[in-house]
Backbone and ligand atoms as CSV (ligand in chain L), in Angstrom:
chain,resi,resn,atom,element,x,y,z
A,1,UNK,N,N,0.858,-1.198,0.003
A,1,UNK,CA,C,-0.002,0.006,-0.005
A,1,UNK,C,C,0.891,1.244,0.002
A,2,UNK,N,N,0.567,2.199,-0.843
A,2,UNK,CA,C,1.385,3.441,-0.919
A,2,UNK,C,C,1.206,4.246,0.350
A,3,UNK,N,N,2.284,4.813,0.860
A,3,UNK,CA,C,2.208,5.509,2.155
A,3,UNK,C,C,1.432,6.825,2.128
A,4,UNK,N,N,0.792,7.098,3.238
A,4,UNK,CA,C,0.244,8.437,3.524
A,4,UNK,C,C,1.041,8.938,4.728
A,5,UNK,N,N,1.617,10.129,4.582
A,5,UNK,CA,C,2.481,10.689,5.624
A,5,UNK,C,C,1.909,12.034,6.060
A,6,UNK,N,N,1.821,12.213,7.361
A,6,UNK,CA,C,1.347,13.478,7.936
A,6,UNK,C,C,2.557,14.293,8.396
A,7,UNK,N,N,2.564,15.571,8.079
A,7,UNK,CA,C,3.611,16.463,8.573
A,7,UNK,C,C,3.046,17.352,9.659
A,8,UNK,N,N,3.726,17.360,10.799
A,8,UNK,CA,C,3.337,18.223,11.920
A,8,UNK,C,C,4.499,19.158,12.232
A,9,UNK,N,N,4.161,20.274,12.831
A,9,UNK,CA,C,5.207,21.224,13.213
A,9,UNK,C,C,4.602,22.606,13.225
A,10,UNK,N,N,5.218,23.534,13.955
A,10,UNK,CA,C,4.665,24.873,14.057
A,10,UNK,C,C,4.661,25.577,12.704
A,11,UNK,N,N,3.960,26.722,12.616
A,11,UNK,CA,C,4.033,27.515,11.386
A,11,UNK,C,C,5.486,27.858,11.121
A,12,UNK,N,N,5.875,27.876,9.868
A,12,UNK,CA,C,7.242,28.278,9.536
A,12,UNK,C,C,8.283,27.210,9.819
A,13,UNK,N,N,7.849,25.985,10.144
A,13,UNK,CA,C,8.838,24.948,10.456
A,13,UNK,C,C,9.398,24.286,9.209
A,14,UNK,N,N,8.799,24.588,8.049
A,14,UNK,CA,C,9.312,24.004,6.801
A,14,UNK,C,C,8.526,22.803,6.331
A,15,UNK,N,N,7.292,22.659,6.810
A,15,UNK,CA,C,6.454,21.520,6.370
A,15,UNK,C,C,6.256,21.560,4.861
A,16,UNK,N,N,5.955,22.739,4.337
A,16,UNK,CA,C,5.731,22.872,2.890
A,16,UNK,C,C,6.981,22.537,2.096
A,17,UNK,N,N,8.087,23.147,2.503
A,17,UNK,CA,C,9.365,22.931,1.807
A,17,UNK,C,C,9.771,21.463,1.850
A,18,UNK,N,N,9.750,20.904,3.039
A,18,UNK,CA,C,10.208,19.501,3.191
A,18,UNK,C,C,9.214,18.533,2.553
A,19,UNK,N,N,7.925,18.859,2.659
A,19,UNK,CA,C,6.898,18.008,2.034
A,19,UNK,C,C,7.095,17.886,0.552
A,20,UNK,N,N,7.357,19.011,-0.095
A,20,UNK,CA,C,7.580,18.998,-1.557
A,20,UNK,C,C,8.804,18.178,-1.900
A,21,UNK,N,N,9.842,18.270,-1.051
A,21,UNK,CA,C,11.082,17.555,-1.354
A,21,UNK,C,C,10.929,16.064,-1.243
A,22,UNK,N,N,9.877,15.586,-0.601
A,22,UNK,CA,C,9.667,14.136,-0.550
A,22,UNK,C,C,9.223,13.611,-1.914
A,23,UNK,N,N,8.788,14.521,-2.784
A,23,UNK,CA,C,8.492,14.131,-4.166
A,23,UNK,C,C,7.181,13.382,-4.358
A,24,UNK,N,N,6.299,13.458,-3.378
A,24,UNK,CA,C,4.993,12.798,-3.516
A,24,UNK,C,C,3.919,13.851,-3.742
A,25,UNK,N,N,2.733,13.394,-4.073
A,25,UNK,CA,C,1.593,14.313,-4.129
A,25,UNK,C,C,1.417,14.915,-2.744
A,26,UNK,N,N,1.247,16.229,-2.690
A,26,UNK,CA,C,1.119,16.913,-1.411
A,26,UNK,C,C,-0.247,17.571,-1.334
A,27,UNK,N,N,-0.847,17.465,-0.179
A,27,UNK,CA,C,-2.125,18.123,0.040
A,27,UNK,C,C,-1.965,19.052,1.224
A,28,UNK,N,N,-2.055,20.370,0.964
A,28,UNK,CA,C,-1.847,21.362,2.002
A,28,UNK,C,C,-3.164,22.102,2.230
A,29,UNK,N,N,-3.786,21.867,3.393
A,29,UNK,CA,C,-5.081,22.487,3.625
A,29,UNK,C,C,-4.985,24.019,3.658
A,30,UNK,N,N,-3.863,24.553,4.166
A,30,UNK,CA,C,-3.690,26.011,4.174
A,30,UNK,C,C,-3.739,26.570,2.752
A,31,UNK,N,N,-3.072,25.897,1.816
A,31,UNK,CA,C,-3.091,26.351,0.406
A,31,UNK,C,C,-4.518,26.283,-0.157
A,32,UNK,N,N,-5.209,25.192,0.140
A,32,UNK,CA,C,-6.574,25.045,-0.387
A,32,UNK,C,C,-7.489,26.129,0.175
A,33,UNK,N,N,-7.311,26.455,1.459
A,33,UNK,CA,C,-8.131,27.501,2.072
A,33,UNK,C,C,-7.793,28.853,1.471
A,34,UNK,N,N,-6.489,29.133,1.259
A,34,UNK,CA,C,-6.127,30.428,0.644
A,34,UNK,C,C,-6.687,30.553,-0.758
A,35,UNK,N,N,-6.684,29.444,-1.529
A,35,UNK,CA,C,-7.278,29.478,-2.869
A,35,UNK,C,C,-8.765,29.774,-2.789
A,36,UNK,N,N,-9.445,29.135,-1.839
A,36,UNK,CA,C,-10.900,29.331,-1.705
A,36,UNK,C,C,-11.190,30.782,-1.329
A,37,UNK,N,N,-10.351,31.360,-0.459
A,37,UNK,CA,C,-10.566,32.750,-0.039
A,37,UNK,C,C,-10.336,33.679,-1.216
A,38,UNK,N,N,-9.246,33.432,-1.960
A,38,UNK,CA,C,-8.936,34.279,-3.140
A,38,UNK,C,C,-10.037,34.160,-4.183
A,39,UNK,N,N,-10.625,32.958,-4.303
A,39,UNK,CA,C,-11.654,32.733,-5.298
A,39,UNK,C,C,-13.032,33.167,-4.859
A,40,UNK,N,N,-13.140,33.602,-3.602
A,40,UNK,CA,C,-14.424,34.102,-3.105
A,40,UNK,C,C,-15.523,33.039,-3.043
A,41,UNK,N,N,-15.125,31.784,-2.841
A,41,UNK,CA,C,-16.141,30.736,-2.741
A,41,UNK,C,C,-16.818,30.759,-1.384
A,42,UNK,N,N,-17.878,29.966,-1.262
A,42,UNK,CA,C,-18.587,29.821,0.011
A,42,UNK,C,C,-17.631,29.340,1.117
A,43,UNK,N,N,-16.803,28.368,0.767
A,43,UNK,CA,C,-15.796,27.874,1.721
A,43,UNK,C,C,-14.864,29.012,2.138
A,44,UNK,N,N,-14.403,29.773,1.161
A,44,UNK,CA,C,-13.498,30.866,1.451
A,44,UNK,C,C,-14.131,31.908,2.375
A,45,UNK,N,N,-15.376,32.156,2.138
A,45,UNK,CA,C,-16.107,33.125,2.940
A,45,UNK,C,C,-16.180,32.660,4.401
A,46,UNK,N,N,-16.395,31.362,4.589
A,46,UNK,CA,C,-16.484,30.820,5.953
A,46,UNK,C,C,-15.116,30.782,6.622
A,47,UNK,N,N,-14.075,30.513,5.840
A,47,UNK,CA,C,-12.738,30.285,6.419
A,47,UNK,C,C,-12.013,31.562,6.774
A,48,UNK,N,N,-12.328,32.619,6.056
A,48,UNK,CA,C,-11.516,33.827,6.102
A,48,UNK,C,C,-11.308,34.412,7.494
A,49,UNK,N,N,-12.403,34.543,8.250
A,49,UNK,CA,C,-12.286,35.200,9.563
A,49,UNK,C,C,-11.333,34.431,10.489
A,50,UNK,N,N,-11.287,33.108,10.323
A,50,UNK,CA,C,-10.420,32.308,11.187
A,50,UNK,C,C,-8.953,32.442,10.750
A,51,UNK,N,N,-8.710,32.289,9.457
A,51,UNK,CA,C,-7.327,32.338,8.972
A,51,UNK,C,C,-6.726,33.708,9.236
A,52,UNK,N,N,-7.530,34.763,9.100
A,52,UNK,CA,C,-7.007,36.113,9.312
A,52,UNK,C,C,-6.541,36.341,10.740
A,53,UNK,N,N,-7.225,35.705,11.678
A,53,UNK,CA,C,-6.837,35.848,13.087
A,53,UNK,C,C,-5.748,34.853,13.493
A,54,UNK,N,N,-5.467,33.900,12.621
A,54,UNK,CA,C,-4.512,32.850,12.983
A,54,UNK,C,C,-5.148,31.762,13.830
A,55,UNK,N,N,-6.491,31.727,13.837
A,55,UNK,CA,C,-7.211,30.653,14.528
A,55,UNK,C,C,-7.444,29.489,13.572
A,56,UNK,N,N,-7.826,28.346,14.123
A,56,UNK,CA,C,-8.133,27.212,13.268
A,56,UNK,C,C,-9.533,27.346,12.682
A,57,UNK,N,N,-9.655,26.987,11.441
A,57,UNK,CA,C,-10.962,26.849,10.787
A,57,UNK,C,C,-11.656,25.667,11.448
A,58,UNK,N,N,-12.980,25.737,11.670
A,58,UNK,CA,C,-13.642,24.651,12.398
A,58,UNK,C,C,-13.384,23.270,11.774
A,59,UNK,N,N,-13.287,22.283,12.655
A,59,UNK,CA,C,-12.907,20.924,12.230
A,59,UNK,C,C,-13.802,20.388,11.123
A,60,UNK,N,N,-15.111,20.597,11.220
A,60,UNK,CA,C,-15.989,19.988,10.212
A,60,UNK,C,C,-15.761,20.608,8.835
A,61,UNK,N,N,-15.469,21.918,8.816
A,61,UNK,CA,C,-15.232,22.601,7.541
A,61,UNK,C,C,-13.964,22.068,6.891
A,62,UNK,N,N,-12.889,22.022,7.670
A,62,UNK,CA,C,-11.609,21.647,7.075
A,62,UNK,C,C,-11.536,20.138,6.807
A,63,UNK,N,N,-12.271,19.349,7.597
A,63,UNK,CA,C,-12.324,17.906,7.317
A,63,UNK,C,C,-13.029,17.657,5.992
A,64,UNK,N,N,-14.037,18.498,5.694
A,64,UNK,CA,C,-14.712,18.402,4.382
A,64,UNK,C,C,-13.770,18.740,3.243
A,65,UNK,N,N,-12.930,19.735,3.451
A,65,UNK,CA,C,-11.918,20.121,2.442
A,65,UNK,C,C,-10.980,18.947,2.187
A,66,UNK,N,N,-10.534,18.335,3.277
A,66,UNK,CA,C,-9.594,17.199,3.171
A,66,UNK,C,C,-10.259,16.045,2.422
A,67,UNK,N,N,-11.505,15.746,2.822
A,67,UNK,CA,C,-12.212,14.613,2.231
A,67,UNK,C,C,-12.357,14.813,0.707
A,68,UNK,N,N,-12.775,16.003,0.295
A,68,UNK,CA,C,-12.950,16.278,-1.144
A,68,UNK,C,C,-11.621,16.174,-1.867
A,69,UNK,N,N,-10.582,16.793,-1.303
A,69,UNK,CA,C,-9.293,16.812,-1.992
A,69,UNK,C,C,-8.684,15.430,-2.041
A,70,UNK,N,N,-8.867,14.653,-1.007
A,70,UNK,CA,C,-8.260,13.315,-0.967
A,70,UNK,C,C,-8.845,12.440,-2.065
A,71,UNK,N,N,-10.111,12.616,-2.325
A,71,UNK,CA,C,-10.759,11.830,-3.372
A,71,UNK,C,C,-10.168,12.053,-4.748
A,72,UNK,N,N,-9.541,13.211,-4.955
A,72,UNK,CA,C,-8.992,13.559,-6.269
A,72,UNK,C,C,-7.543,13.097,-6.431
A,73,UNK,N,N,-6.980,12.459,-5.422
A,73,UNK,CA,C,-5.527,12.242,-5.432
A,73,UNK,C,C,-5.034,10.989,-6.137
A,74,UNK,N,N,-5.876,10.009,-6.322
A,74,UNK,CA,C,-5.383,8.748,-6.853
A,74,UNK,C,C,-4.731,7.881,-5.778
A,75,UNK,N,N,-3.991,6.852,-6.200
A,75,UNK,CA,C,-3.526,5.828,-5.247
A,75,UNK,C,C,-2.056,5.937,-4.869
A,76,UNK,N,N,-1.358,6.949,-5.333
A,76,UNK,CA,C,0.070,7.080,-5.048
A,76,UNK,C,C,0.341,7.530,-3.628
A,77,UNK,N,N,1.621,7.658,-3.272
A,77,UNK,CA,C,1.989,8.164,-1.949
A,77,UNK,C,C,1.480,9.598,-1.776
A,78,UNK,N,N,1.091,9.937,-0.572
A,78,UNK,CA,C,0.521,11.261,-0.286
A,78,UNK,C,C,1.170,11.852,0.956
A,79,UNK,N,N,1.492,13.141,0.861
A,79,UNK,CA,C,1.986,13.876,2.011
A,79,UNK,C,C,0.930,14.907,2.403
A,80,UNK,N,N,0.506,14.901,3.663
A,80,UNK,CA,C,-0.450,15.884,4.165
A,80,UNK,C,C,0.286,16.949,4.947
A,81,UNK,N,N,0.192,18.180,4.464
A,81,UNK,CA,C,0.857,19.316,5.094
A,81,UNK,C,C,-0.203,20.205,5.750
A,82,UNK,N,N,-0.226,20.210,7.070
A,82,UNK,CA,C,-1.157,21.102,7.769
A,82,UNK,C,C,-2.495,20.479,8.100
A,83,UNK,N,N,-2.637,19.212,7.915
A,83,UNK,CA,C,-3.813,18.458,8.333
A,83,UNK,C,C,-3.326,17.085,8.785
A,84,UNK,N,N,-3.748,16.593,9.908
A,84,UNK,CA,C,-4.635,17.167,10.907
A,84,UNK,C,C,-3.945,18.181,11.818
A,85,UNK,N,N,-4.734,19.047,12.434
A,85,UNK,CA,C,-4.223,20.009,13.415
A,85,UNK,C,C,-4.911,19.858,14.753
A,86,UNK,N,N,-5.873,18.977,14.870
A,86,UNK,CA,C,-6.541,18.700,16.149
A,86,UNK,C,C,-6.769,17.186,16.235
A,87,UNK,N,N,-7.038,16.726,17.442
A,87,UNK,CA,C,-7.315,15.292,17.603
A,87,UNK,C,C,-8.585,14.917,16.818
A,88,UNK,N,N,-9.605,15.811,16.843
A,88,UNK,CA,C,-10.816,15.502,16.073
A,88,UNK,C,C,-10.510,15.341,14.583
A,89,UNK,N,N,-9.596,16.155,14.073
A,89,UNK,CA,C,-9.217,16.021,12.656
A,89,UNK,C,C,-8.455,14.733,12.413
A,90,UNK,N,N,-7.625,14.336,13.383
A,90,UNK,CA,C,-6.870,13.097,13.209
A,90,UNK,C,C,-7.839,11.911,13.151
A,91,UNK,N,N,-8.924,12.004,13.926
A,91,UNK,CA,C,-9.919,10.925,13.897
A,91,UNK,C,C,-10.683,10.966,12.578
A,92,UNK,N,N,-10.971,12.173,12.100
A,92,UNK,CA,C,-11.645,12.271,10.776
A,92,UNK,C,C,-10.744,11.698,9.687
A,93,UNK,N,N,-9.448,11.956,9.813
A,93,UNK,CA,C,-8.503,11.437,8.810
A,93,UNK,C,C,-8.529,9.903,8.796
A,94,UNK,N,N,-8.571,9.313,9.969
A,94,UNK,CA,C,-8.627,7.844,10.021
A,94,UNK,C,C,-9.837,7.338,9.249
A,95,UNK,N,N,-10.967,8.042,9.382
A,95,UNK,CA,C,-12.174,7.643,8.653
A,95,UNK,C,C,-11.987,7.772,7.152
A,96,UNK,N,N,-11.439,8.905,6.733
A,96,UNK,CA,C,-11.258,9.138,5.291
A,96,UNK,C,C,-10.314,8.076,4.717
A,97,UNK,N,N,-9.249,7.793,5.443
A,97,UNK,CA,C,-8.277,6.801,4.944
A,97,UNK,C,C,-8.944,5.416,4.862
A,98,UNK,N,N,-9.739,5.074,5.878
A,98,UNK,CA,C,-10.481,3.810,5.857
A,98,UNK,C,C,-11.346,3.712,4.616
A,99,UNK,N,N,-12.053,4.814,4.325
A,99,UNK,CA,C,-12.943,4.821,3.171
A,99,UNK,C,C,-12.190,4.553,1.872
A,100,UNK,N,N,-10.892,4.957,1.861
A,100,UNK,CA,C,-10.083,4.757,0.642
A,100,UNK,C,C,-9.210,3.515,0.757
A,101,UNK,N,N,-9.412,2.739,1.783
A,101,UNK,CA,C,-8.612,1.529,1.960
A,101,UNK,C,C,-7.140,1.821,2.187
A,102,UNK,N,N,-6.855,2.961,2.849
A,102,UNK,CA,C,-5.463,3.345,3.083
A,102,UNK,C,C,-5.175,3.481,4.556
A,103,UNK,N,N,-3.891,3.486,4.868
A,103,UNK,CA,C,-3.499,3.619,6.279
A,103,UNK,C,C,-2.351,4.593,6.368
A,104,UNK,N,N,-2.294,5.271,7.516
A,104,UNK,CA,C,-1.190,6.197,7.739
A,104,UNK,C,C,0.115,5.431,7.964
A,105,UNK,N,N,1.189,5.869,7.291
A,105,UNK,CA,C,2.492,5.215,7.452
A,105,UNK,C,C,3.333,5.915,8.499
A,106,UNK,N,N,3.192,7.220,8.614
A,106,UNK,CA,C,4.045,7.979,9.542
A,106,UNK,C,C,3.449,9.359,9.809
A,107,UNK,N,N,3.741,9.856,11.015
A,107,UNK,CA,C,3.480,11.261,11.349
A,107,UNK,C,C,4.833,11.856,11.721
A,108,UNK,N,N,5.276,12.792,10.936
A,108,UNK,CA,C,6.604,13.374,11.127
A,108,UNK,C,C,6.497,14.777,11.710
A,109,UNK,N,N,7.092,14.969,12.864
A,109,UNK,CA,C,7.117,16.298,13.504
A,109,UNK,C,C,8.421,16.983,13.119
A,110,UNK,N,N,8.294,18.214,12.639
A,110,UNK,CA,C,9.481,19.045,12.361
A,110,UNK,C,C,9.528,20.095,13.487
A,111,UNK,N,N,10.525,19.930,14.368
A,111,UNK,CA,C,10.621,20.807,15.547
A,111,UNK,C,C,11.426,22.045,15.239
A,112,UNK,N,N,10.827,23.192,15.537
A,112,UNK,CA,C,11.550,24.479,15.463
A,112,UNK,C,C,11.091,25.306,16.668
A,113,UNK,N,N,12.034,25.872,17.439
A,113,UNK,CA,C,11.645,26.678,18.608
A,113,UNK,C,C,10.846,27.947,18.216
A,114,UNK,N,N,9.982,28.361,19.130
A,114,UNK,CA,C,9.098,29.510,18.852
A,114,UNK,C,C,9.863,30.743,18.371
A,115,UNK,N,N,10.959,31.065,19.043
A,115,UNK,CA,C,11.688,32.296,18.670
A,115,UNK,C,C,12.177,32.244,17.235
A,116,UNK,N,N,12.603,31.045,16.810
A,116,UNK,CA,C,13.066,30.931,15.436
A,116,UNK,C,C,11.919,31.001,14.437
A,117,UNK,N,N,10.745,30.478,14.832
A,117,UNK,CA,C,9.551,30.600,13.993
A,117,UNK,C,C,9.246,32.061,13.720
A,118,UNK,N,N,9.226,32.851,14.803
A,118,UNK,CA,C,8.894,34.281,14.677
A,118,UNK,C,C,9.906,34.969,13.767
A,119,UNK,N,N,11.159,34.617,13.951
A,119,UNK,CA,C,12.224,35.227,13.171
A,119,UNK,C,C,12.117,34.831,11.692
A,120,UNK,N,N,11.904,33.546,11.427
A,120,UNK,CA,C,11.791,33.066,10.051
A,120,UNK,C,C,10.635,33.726,9.308
A,121,UNK,N,N,9.461,33.783,9.994
A,121,UNK,CA,C,8.278,34.316,9.322
A,121,UNK,C,C,8.440,35.811,9.074
A,122,UNK,N,N,9.143,36.485,9.994
A,122,UNK,CA,C,9.346,37.936,9.765
A,122,UNK,C,C,10.253,38.168,8.551
A,123,UNK,N,N,11.053,37.161,8.200
A,123,UNK,CA,C,11.931,37.313,7.040
A,123,UNK,C,C,11.262,36.877,5.736
A,124,UNK,N,N,10.271,35.967,5.805
A,124,UNK,CA,C,9.746,35.461,4.534
A,124,UNK,C,C,8.806,36.476,3.892
A,125,UNK,N,N,8.741,36.406,2.576
A,125,UNK,CA,C,8.005,37.429,1.848
A,125,UNK,C,C,6.879,36.828,1.037
A,126,UNK,N,N,6.001,36.061,1.711
A,126,UNK,CA,C,4.908,35.395,1.024
A,126,UNK,C,C,3.704,36.280,0.881
A,127,UNK,N,N,3.762,37.454,1.544
A,127,UNK,CA,C,2.642,38.363,1.475
A,127,UNK,C,C,1.364,37.723,2.025
A,128,UNK,N,N,1.507,36.983,3.098
A,128,UNK,CA,C,0.348,36.346,3.702
A,128,UNK,C,C,-0.253,37.240,4.774
A,129,UNK,N,N,-1.587,37.331,4.746
A,129,UNK,CA,C,-2.285,38.222,5.696
A,129,UNK,C,C,-2.056,37.790,7.135
A,130,UNK,N,N,-1.702,36.526,7.348
A,130,UNK,CA,C,-1.564,36.018,8.728
A,130,UNK,C,C,-0.093,35.935,9.166
A,131,UNK,N,N,0.787,36.609,8.464
A,131,UNK,CA,C,2.225,36.564,8.816
A,131,UNK,C,C,2.678,37.755,9.645
A,132,UNK,N,N,1.759,38.639,10.075
A,132,UNK,CA,C,2.212,39.749,10.930
A,132,UNK,C,C,2.502,39.187,12.315
A,133,UNK,N,N,3.429,39.819,13.071
A,133,UNK,CA,C,3.938,39.214,14.306
A,133,UNK,C,C,2.854,38.816,15.307
A,134,UNK,N,N,1.842,39.655,15.491
A,134,UNK,CA,C,0.802,39.326,16.471
A,134,UNK,C,C,0.048,38.057,16.082
A,135,UNK,N,N,-0.263,37.933,14.788
A,135,UNK,CA,C,-0.981,36.749,14.320
A,135,UNK,C,C,-0.112,35.496,14.393
A,136,UNK,N,N,1.170,35.680,14.115
A,136,UNK,CA,C,2.102,34.541,14.221
A,136,UNK,C,C,2.130,34.026,15.661
A,137,UNK,N,N,2.163,34.974,16.631
A,137,UNK,CA,C,2.146,34.552,18.041
A,137,UNK,C,C,0.891,33.736,18.330
A,138,UNK,N,N,-0.233,34.174,17.772
A,138,UNK,CA,C,-1.474,33.401,17.992
A,138,UNK,C,C,-1.410,32.020,17.330
A,139,UNK,N,N,-0.862,31.976,16.108
A,139,UNK,CA,C,-0.745,30.687,15.429
A,139,UNK,C,C,0.134,29.729,16.222
A,140,UNK,N,N,1.184,30.287,16.860
A,140,UNK,CA,C,2.046,29.435,17.706
A,140,UNK,C,C,1.291,28.915,18.925
A,141,UNK,N,N,0.526,29.843,19.550
A,141,UNK,CA,C,-0.247,29.439,20.729
A,141,UNK,C,C,-1.216,28.312,20.359
A,142,UNK,N,N,-1.893,28.499,19.207
A,142,UNK,CA,C,-2.847,27.496,18.756
A,142,UNK,C,C,-2.125,26.179,18.457
A,143,UNK,N,N,-0.955,26.247,17.890
A,143,UNK,CA,C,-0.176,25.022,17.640
A,143,UNK,C,C,0.087,24.270,18.936
A,144,UNK,N,N,0.581,25.004,19.943
A,144,UNK,CA,C,0.925,24.325,21.198
A,144,UNK,C,C,-0.315,23.754,21.876
A,145,UNK,N,N,-1.416,24.506,21.852
A,145,UNK,CA,C,-2.604,24.062,22.561
A,145,UNK,C,C,-3.346,22.950,21.845
A,146,UNK,N,N,-3.492,23.083,20.533
A,146,UNK,CA,C,-4.447,22.216,19.845
A,146,UNK,C,C,-3.778,21.161,18.991
A,147,UNK,N,N,-2.577,21.451,18.475
A,147,UNK,CA,C,-1.940,20.502,17.552
A,147,UNK,C,C,-0.928,19.607,18.248
A,148,UNK,N,N,-0.192,20.155,19.225
A,148,UNK,CA,C,0.803,19.340,19.903
A,148,UNK,C,C,0.246,18.071,20.543
A,149,UNK,N,N,-0.999,18.056,21.016
A,149,UNK,CA,C,-1.539,16.780,21.525
A,149,UNK,C,C,-1.471,15.626,20.505
A,150,UNK,N,N,-1.363,15.973,19.241
A,150,UNK,CA,C,-1.256,14.934,18.219
A,150,UNK,C,C,0.058,14.153,18.312
A,151,UNK,N,N,1.054,14.760,18.951
A,151,UNK,CA,C,2.333,14.062,19.104
A,151,UNK,C,C,2.103,12.805,19.949
A,152,UNK,N,N,1.392,12.936,21.058
A,152,UNK,CA,C,1.085,11.774,21.885
A,152,UNK,C,C,0.129,10.822,21.152
A,153,UNK,N,N,-0.817,11.399,20.433
A,153,UNK,CA,C,-1.792,10.587,19.673
A,153,UNK,C,C,-1.073,9.646,18.727
A,154,UNK,N,N,-0.098,10.189,17.976
A,154,UNK,CA,C,0.600,9.344,17.005
A,154,UNK,C,C,1.689,8.494,17.647
A,155,UNK,N,N,2.274,8.976,18.745
A,155,UNK,CA,C,3.235,8.133,19.478
A,155,UNK,C,C,2.535,6.867,19.975
A,156,UNK,N,N,1.323,7.027,20.487
A,156,UNK,CA,C,0.534,5.877,20.970
A,156,UNK,C,C,0.319,4.847,19.875
A,157,UNK,N,N,0.216,5.327,18.640
A,157,UNK,CA,C,-0.044,4.427,17.524
A,157,UNK,C,C,1.238,3.904,16.880
A,158,UNK,N,N,2.367,4.296,17.463
A,158,UNK,CA,C,3.656,3.825,16.922
A,158,UNK,C,C,4.006,4.442,15.577
A,159,UNK,N,N,3.453,5.613,15.295
A,159,UNK,CA,C,3.675,6.238,13.963
A,159,UNK,C,C,4.557,7.475,14.028
A,160,UNK,N,N,4.980,7.865,15.241
A,160,UNK,CA,C,5.635,9.171,15.363
A,160,UNK,C,C,7.113,9.143,14.945
A,161,UNK,N,N,7.479,10.093,14.120
A,161,UNK,CA,C,8.872,10.367,13.769
A,161,UNK,C,C,9.115,11.833,14.099
A,162,UNK,N,N,10.346,12.171,14.500
A,162,UNK,CA,C,10.583,13.525,14.938
A,162,UNK,C,C,11.964,13.984,14.478
A,163,UNK,N,N,12.041,15.144,13.845
A,163,UNK,CA,C,13.343,15.649,13.418
A,163,UNK,C,C,13.533,17.084,13.874
A,164,UNK,N,N,14.796,17.445,14.027
A,164,UNK,CA,C,15.194,18.824,14.316
A,164,UNK,C,C,15.062,19.620,13.008
A,165,UNK,N,N,14.208,20.657,13.044
A,165,UNK,CA,C,13.958,21.431,11.833
A,165,UNK,C,C,14.805,22.694,11.699
A,166,UNK,N,N,15.807,22.836,12.585
A,166,UNK,CA,C,16.652,24.026,12.504
A,166,UNK,C,C,17.842,23.787,11.573
A,167,UNK,N,N,18.408,24.867,11.114
A,167,UNK,CA,C,19.585,24.757,10.261
A,167,UNK,C,C,19.249,24.755,8.783
A,168,UNK,N,N,20.212,24.337,8.004
A,168,UNK,CA,C,20.092,24.376,6.558
A,168,UNK,C,C,18.989,23.434,6.041
A,169,UNK,N,N,18.133,23.900,5.128
A,169,UNK,CA,C,17.045,23.046,4.622
A,169,UNK,C,C,17.535,21.726,4.022
A,170,UNK,N,N,18.726,21.725,3.422
A,170,UNK,CA,C,19.274,20.461,2.894
A,170,UNK,C,C,19.557,19.474,4.029
A,171,UNK,N,N,20.086,20.005,5.148
A,171,UNK,CA,C,20.366,19.133,6.286
A,171,UNK,C,C,19.060,18.599,6.895
A,172,UNK,N,N,18.053,19.472,6.955
A,172,UNK,CA,C,16.748,19.033,7.479
A,172,UNK,C,C,16.191,17.933,6.567
A,173,UNK,N,N,16.309,18.138,5.255
A,173,UNK,CA,C,15.798,17.139,4.305
A,173,UNK,C,C,16.475,15.782,4.496
A,174,UNK,N,N,17.765,15.824,4.802
A,174,UNK,CA,C,18.508,14.581,5.035
A,174,UNK,C,C,18.023,13.898,6.340
A,175,UNK,N,N,17.752,14.710,7.362
A,175,UNK,CA,C,17.207,14.120,8.613
A,175,UNK,C,C,15.847,13.509,8.340
A,176,UNK,N,N,15.024,14.205,7.542
A,176,UNK,CA,C,13.697,13.688,7.238
A,176,UNK,C,C,13.819,12.358,6.491
A,177,UNK,N,N,14.717,12.317,5.512
A,177,UNK,CA,C,14.883,11.117,4.701
A,177,UNK,C,C,15.311,9.928,5.585
A,178,UNK,N,N,16.250,10.192,6.474
A,178,UNK,CA,C,16.735,9.121,7.345
A,178,UNK,C,C,15.652,8.675,8.315
A,179,UNK,N,N,14.900,9.657,8.838
A,179,UNK,CA,C,13.864,9.311,9.804
A,179,UNK,C,C,12.760,8.447,9.182
A,180,UNK,N,N,12.452,8.708,7.907
A,180,UNK,CA,C,11.354,7.973,7.269
A,180,UNK,C,C,11.820,6.700,6.555
A,181,UNK,N,N,13.143,6.522,6.448
A,181,UNK,CA,C,13.660,5.401,5.635
A,181,UNK,C,C,13.210,4.049,6.208
L,1,AMP,P1,P,-0.984,26.970,6.908
L,1,AMP,O1,O,-0.744,27.421,5.493
L,1,AMP,O2,O,-0.907,25.480,7.044
L,1,AMP,O3,O,-0.117,27.691,7.894
L,1,AMP,O4,O,-2.490,27.368,7.249
L,1,AMP,C1,C,-2.920,28.723,7.239
L,1,AMP,C2,C,-4.186,28.875,8.028
L,1,AMP,O5,O,-5.221,28.067,7.437
L,1,AMP,C3,C,-4.102,28.376,9.481
L,1,AMP,O6,O,-3.592,29.379,10.359
L,1,AMP,C4,C,-5.578,28.095,9.760
L,1,AMP,O7,O,-6.304,29.280,9.971
L,1,AMP,C5,C,-6.046,27.496,8.442
L,1,AMP,N1,N,-5.836,26.023,8.406
L,1,AMP,C6,C,-5.010,25.322,7.578
L,1,AMP,N2,N,-5.080,24.010,7.818
L,1,AMP,C7,C,-6.001,23.874,8.844
L,1,AMP,C8,C,-6.517,22.773,9.552
L,1,AMP,N3,N,-6.096,21.509,9.309
L,1,AMP,N4,N,-7.430,23.018,10.515
L,1,AMP,C9,C,-7.876,24.260,10.780
L,1,AMP,N5,N,-7.420,25.349,10.152
L,1,AMP,C10,C,-6.492,25.166,9.189
């Protein structure tokens, strides 16, 4: 069975960068939500107030996004960037994977300290509405409160992998490769 891999880590930890380097189909809920907001869809209209504040979009909304997008992916290996972010989403993911006859192969945490996150995001030039320092602080708080419990969730299932996300992106990629090998 082709692997499905979940990437966890704070904002700015390099999930997108490292996920792409794995060379598999990637599904990033943040990208899908930004597209919906830019396109002015009903989903975008519902998601906008949350993303602008750096809060999580409600679980049922984003689980629907995941379910729809997952159906379009085919049977190859898949990397999920930014989903799940809560235990309820992790449970929804198990359901979606079951429906597709797939199972999670690994949950990889990319660890980066808060101070470095703030510093990295202040340097990046993505022109994201949620990259101002106050919103980044909220996104970090939300990560620690709501997403970090997934580390225990996946450790319990024997799926947890963890790498140091600091330093050169090539070095991080090598750590990721070794951790998942
Ligand atoms: P990201 O690009 O992954 O940093 O996501 C940007 C924003 O989209 C987040 O701060 C949330 O507001 C929203 N978002 C993305 N993925 C999720 C998710 N799995 N659950 C809830 N909100 C999400």
